[in-house]
N, C-alpha and C positions, 0 to 999 in steps of 0.2 A: 521563449517558453510562455505558454498561456498562464495568466494569473489564476490562482486557486480561487474558485467562487466561494463567497462567504454566505453562510446561512442568513436568511432574513432575520432582522431583529424581532424579538418577541415583545409584543405590546405589554404595557403595564396591566391591562385588563386580563390578558392571557396569563401573565405571571401570577396575578391574584387568583385566577381560577385554579391554576396548578397548585398554588399554595393551599387553597381551600380543600382540594382533593387530598393533599398530603395530610392536612390536619385531621380529616376523617380517618384516613389510614392509620395515623398515629394515635387515634382515640382522644384527640384534644377537642374535637367537636362531636357532640353526642345528640342522639335523637331527642327532639322535643326541647332542646336547650334554647333559651332566649339570649340574644346578644344584640347589643347596639352597634351602630355603624362604627363608632369610635372604638369599641372593644374588638370588633372584627378587624379594624385597621391595625390595631396592636397585635392581634393574634396572627394575622397574615404578614405583618411587617411590610405593609404597603400603604401608600398615601391615600388619603380620604377620597380623592377623585377617582382613583382606580377601583376602590371598594364600591363607590356609588355606581360606577359603570358596570361592575360585576353583578350587582344585586338583581337587575332585570333578567339576566341569564339564569341565575340560580332559581329565581321564581318561575321562569318558563319551564325549567327542568323539574320543578316540583321538589327541589332540595331545601328551599326556604320559603316562608311566606311572611308578609308584613302584617303584624297584629297591632291595631291602633292602641296607643298609649303604652305599649309594651316593647315595641321594637320588632326585630326579626326573630322568627322561630324556625329552628332547623326542623326538617320533616319529622312529624310525629309518627311513631310506629303503631299501627293498628292492624287488625286482622286482614282488612282489605288490602293494605299496602304489602303485607307479608305474602299473601296468596298471589297477588298480581306480579310482584317482583320475582318470585320464584317460578311462576308460570312463564314469564318472559325469558328468564334465564334458561329454563329447560328448552324452550323452543330454539333459542339462538345457539346454545351449546351442542344440542343434538345435531344440528346442521353442520356446525363446525367440526365436531368429532368425526362425522362420516367422511369428511374430506381429509382431516388431519391424519387418519390412520393410513392413508395411501401416500402421503407426501413427507412425513417426518422421517429423517434419516436415522439409521440404527445408532450411529455414534451420538446423536443428539438425545435419543431415547435413553441410552446408557448413562449419559450425564444427568438427565432428569431423574432417572431412577436412583442414581447414587446420591443426589442431593436430598431426596426423600428419605433414604435409608440413614443418612447422616443426621437428619432431624430426629428420627426415631431413636437412634443411638444416644444422642444428647438428652432427649426427653426421658429415656429410661435410666440414664446414668447420673442424673443430677436433678436438682430442683428446677422447675421451669421458671426462668426469670424473664425480664423484659427483653433482653438481648435474644434469647431463644424464641420468644413469641414473635419478635420482629422478623427474624430469619425464617421461621415457620410460615408466617403470613406471606412473605415474599415468594417462598417456594410453592405454597398452595396456589395463590392467585396467579403466580407467574405461569403455571401450566395452563390455567384457564384462559388467561390473556393471550398466550401464544397460540392456542387453538383458534381463537376468534380472529386474530390478526392473520393467520394463515389463509383465511378466506380471501384476503386481499380486497375487501370491500370497506372503504372508509366510513360509509354510512352505517353499516352494521357495527363496526368497531366503536363508533361514537355512541350509538344507542346502547351498546353493551357496557361501555365505560360509565355512562350515566346510571344505568341500572345496577352496576356493581357497587356504586357508591350507596345506593339505597340498601342493597343487601348487606353491606358492611355496617351501615347504621343499624339495621335490624339485628345483626349478629352481636354488635356491641350492647344493644338493649336486651336481647333475649338469651344470651349465653356468654360464658367466660371460658376462654381457652384454658384447659387444665389437662392433666394426664388422662382423665376420663374422656376428654373431647379431642385433644390433639392427636394422640396415637391412633384412635379409630379412624380419624379423618385421613391420616397418612396411610393407614392400611387400605382404605378405600381407594386412594390414589394409586397405590402400588398394585392393587387388584386390577384397576383400570389400565395401568401401564403394562401389566402382563398381557392383557388382551391386545394392546397396541403392538407389542413386540411380536405377537403371533400374526399380526395383520388380520385379525378376525373382526371385520367391520360390525357384524351383528352384536358380538359380545361387547365391543367398545361402546356402542350406543346404549346397550342394556345396562352396562356397569356405570356409565356416566349418569344415566337416569337414576339408578339406584343411589349414587352418591349425592346427587342434588336433592332427591326426595328425602334422604337421610338428614341432610342439613335442614330442610324445610320442616320436617317433623321435630327435630331437636329444638328449633326455635319456638314451635308451638307447644313444647313440653310433652311431646308424645314419644314413645319408645322408638328407637331406630329399627328399621327393618333388618331381618337376619341377613348376614352375609356369609355364604358358604366358603370362606377363605380366611386365612390369617397369616401374619408374618411368619409364623412357625413353619408354614409350608412353602414360604418364598425362598427359593434357593437360586 
């Protein structure tokens, strides 16, 4: 019997990068924050050598910059970054959604829909705590990530992953998940999923665009665009 092939070992630099991503997701690294190499080493639980090798990649991706006498600064959120990040997100996700609608299986859509409805049920039934926020974030971004990966293009997936970190930094800086934010976001996802279930490619792209624009406007402090649908009509 042939031996089972082993996955290649992950380098310390790659592990450090994955840990940095997770720290952003967990809101332990925030936009504009200053951090020394030693502090980053402790935060990522990685050796100093791996952190030093990580920094050029983070700088190249625009996630950190070196400030003389102050150390490393996580990307600062300004109007240009917000607009650029959301424009790039819209371009990539519209392309992904136009393919996703034709390839996602009915059973997978049913599971995605059920996960969203469960988040809404929990949000309406109790106080939104850290556990619910973590689960809601996983459900929210999980759908977007799945659409991008369905394209099967590693270059697009990599660009999207980097940009999604910028968007998460922006959201941490510009808004806080709450009943007023979480439930409408889940409603928009369910509105989008409804179009996916009907295999209506035009509606899928339009509703995704609405969802991303809604998030963009919320970060800018503008009212969200009207959505002619709510969970009350979702049967």
